[in-house]
N, C-alpha and C positions, 0 to 999 in steps of 0.2 A: 410704552407700557400702558394699559387701560388703567384708571385707577382702580376699580374693583381687583385689579390683579397684585398691585403694589398694595393696598390692603391685607390680602390675603398673603403675602410673603411677609408683610409686616408682623401678622397676629402669629404666624410659623416660626418666625425667629425670635418673637420674643417670648413664646410658650416654651420653645427650645431653652432659652436662658433658664426661665426661672425654673424648668426642672432640674437646672444644675448639672446639665449635661456640656459645660464647656471645657471639659478637662481634654487633654489630647488624648486620642484612641490608644489603648494598649499601657496607658500609664496607671489606671487602677486595677486593683486586685480583682477577682470575681469575687461577689459576694456568698457564692456556692461554697467558699474556700474559708469563710470567717467563722472564728470562733469566737464565741461568748456566752453571755448568762442572761436570763430572762427575769425581768422582775416584776410581780403583780401589783398595777396599779388599780383603780378603780375603772372598771370598766374596759380593761385592756391589759394585755403585757407588752412591756418594751423590753426591746434586745439593746444589748449594750455589749461593747468589747473595751478591753484596758491595755494599754500599750506604755510602755517604761515606768519611771517611778518618778517621787517628788511633790511638789505642789498640786493640785488636781486642776486639769484644764479641760474643760467640758466643751465637745465639738457636737455642734449641730447645724445638719446637712438643710439643703433646698427641700421645697415640693417637689416630689417625684423620686427624689432621691434618696440615698441611704449611709450610713457611716464611713462607709468606702470611699466615697467622694471627697475624702480628705486625703485619701492616702498618699499623694505627692508631696505633702506636707509632714507627713507623721514620722516620719525619722527623724528631721529636725526637729519637730517640736516636742519628740518623745525622747530627746537627748537631755532635757530640761524640765520635761513636766510628767508627771501621770496622765496620760491622755486619756481621755473617757471618750468614745466614740459611740453614739447614740440612734438607733434607728426611731425616727419619729413615730408616731401612733401610725398604724396600718402601711408603714414603709417597712421595706427589706425585710426582716424576721418579726416585727414587731405585730401585734393583731390589731382590729378595730371593728369589733362585732357591732358599732353603731353605724358603721358604714358613713359617718359624718367627720369632718376637718375642720376644727376652728386652731387658729393660732391661740385664743385663749384656752381651750382645752390641753392643747400642747404644753402650755407653760404649767397648767397642774399635774400633766403626768411627770413633767423635768423635776417640778418640786418634790411629786411624791417618790422619783426616782432617788433625788440628793437626801430625802430624808432615810430611804431604805438603806443607802452607802453610808450613813451616818455622816453627810458632809455639811458642815454649817456654811462653808463661804467655799467657792469655786473661782478660779477664773474660767472664761467663758468666750467662746466663737459663734456666732451664727450667721449661715447664708440665707439672705433671702428670707423665706418661711421659717428657717432656723433663727434668723436673727428679730422676724417678730416677735418669735416665742419669748425671745428672751427679753425683749421691750415690756412684756407682760412680766416676767420675774423681775425685771431690773425698777418698774413702777411700783407692785404689789409687796415684793420685800426686797427692800434696796440693800438690806446689810448681806444677802446673799452671795453678793457679787464683789470679786476684788476689784476685778476690772474686766472691761467688756469689749470685745471688738464685733461690731455690725456690718456686713459684707451687702450689699446690695437689697439692703431693708427700706423701709418704707414705714409711714406714720399713719396712712391712709391710700386707700385707693383710690384714684382720680380718672375721669373719664376714658382716658387713653389705657389705664389699666384693665378697666372693665373691656375694651374694647378688643384688646389683646388677647384676653382670658376667653370671649365669648367665642364658641364654635371650635375649640381644640377638640380633636376626635384623632384617634388611634391614625385614619386614613392622612390626615393633614399632617402629622409629623412625619419629618425626612426620615428616611432608612438609618442612617447613623444615630440620629436622636434616638428613634424608637428602639434600637437596638440596647443603647447603654439604657434607657428607662427601664426596658426589661431586665437588663442584668442586674439591676438592685431587687425585683420582685421575685422572692423565695418563693410565693406561690403561683408563679406563671401568668397566662394571659388575664384570667378574672382577677386578679389583684391589678394588673396594669389596667383593666378597664375599669374597675372600681375607684382607682387614684385618679383617673382621667375625668370621670364624672365628677368625682369631689372637685377637682380642679377648675371645671365650667363650673360649678356651684360659687365658687368664691367671687364669680362676677357681682352676683346677684347682694353680697354682705355689705353692709353699710357701717356696722358698727364694731366690726374686728376686721383689720386694725383700725383702730379711732383714737390716735393718742395727739392729746393738745399740749400747749406750750406747759401748763400746769402740771400734767401729768409728766413731763420730761424732765422738770425742774425737781422730781421727786429722784431722779435716779443720781447715785453718792458715788457710785463707782467710776473711777476714769474712764472712759469711752474713745475708741477711736472709731470713726464713720469711715468706711471703705466704697467707694462709690464710682464708677464708670460716668464720665462726661456726656456719653452718648448711650446712657441707657434708656431703651426705649419703652420700658416697662415703667420706671418710677423717674419722673424728672430730676435731674441734680439740685434744683431748688428744695427738693425734701431734703435730700442730704445737709444743704447749706442751713434750712431752719433746725433739721437735729442737733448739728453743730453749734446754733446760737442758743438753743433752750436746754440743752444737757449741761449743768456748770460745768463739768469739767473736760468737755470734749473736746478732741482733736478731728481735723476732717482731712483725709487723703481722698483727693477728687485724681482718680488716674485718667490721664490723656486718652482722648480715642477710646475709651473703655467702655464695652455693653454692659450688658447686666452680669454681674457676677464675674468681674474680668480678672479674678487672680490666679486663673491657669494658663495665662498669656506667659510665654518662657521669659519675656522681656521684665516681667514684673516681679520685683524680688519681695514677693507677699512673705513668706517665710521670715526672711531676716527682717525686714519691717516688723513683722507681729512679734518677736521674741523681742525687739528691742522695747517695743511699746511694753510688751506684758511684764518685761523685765525691769524697765526703767520708769515708765509712764511718759516716756518720749519716744517719737517715731522714726527721728532722723529720716524721714521721707525725703525721696529725690524730687 
């Protein structure tokens, strides 16, 4: 196969992964059927819904997704926690009048949401862009997080990241990926196109994310770093570096796992995450 075709396939596969559409079709509830509440934050309204009771557990999806991306795990998690599923700015039912997206702004939104809900400290898990959002929270206000799970996140965009982001369009996405992408867009095609434009714009960002060793050393929460060893977006070395620089980090590298590998049925993500959240140790296979 010509190298240019290989490059195109790689970009499509990686874009699909970052958009957090790796779940098995049919396992996720339609966003149109979700119920929740809206909270006004500076410059936007953020949609969230809650399931379960107990200690609060904040769940943040990846770019292009929505809170229902966590649906395969909600029943298990809600059996022990008050699960808070958030639609990031401009995603799902959340608004974004500015039509721009940064992980830094997303963290501002999350902190404002926690303040509105009167939550001083939470446990939290984030997928990809959601994980980068939580890195901002954890480095800026370390005391807000009791424990942290980062799935397919990164401290910086490397050249291969930018290469796979550039040129992502509606036409370049495989139909199943576009269908899942559309599932989360409560405002239809206009929202999909807006998010795709914001996604491509990430390729030109150099200061967000940009976490160094000194930033990561400020993270106080026990942290589980979950990464696929075949992540085409963010090399596994980035996850290893996070593990080395976050003082209380543990590392779970999933063999043969691509970006956001937690939806693979053979990966016991919910069990491992619950053990980590409850005891601070993974017991990962």
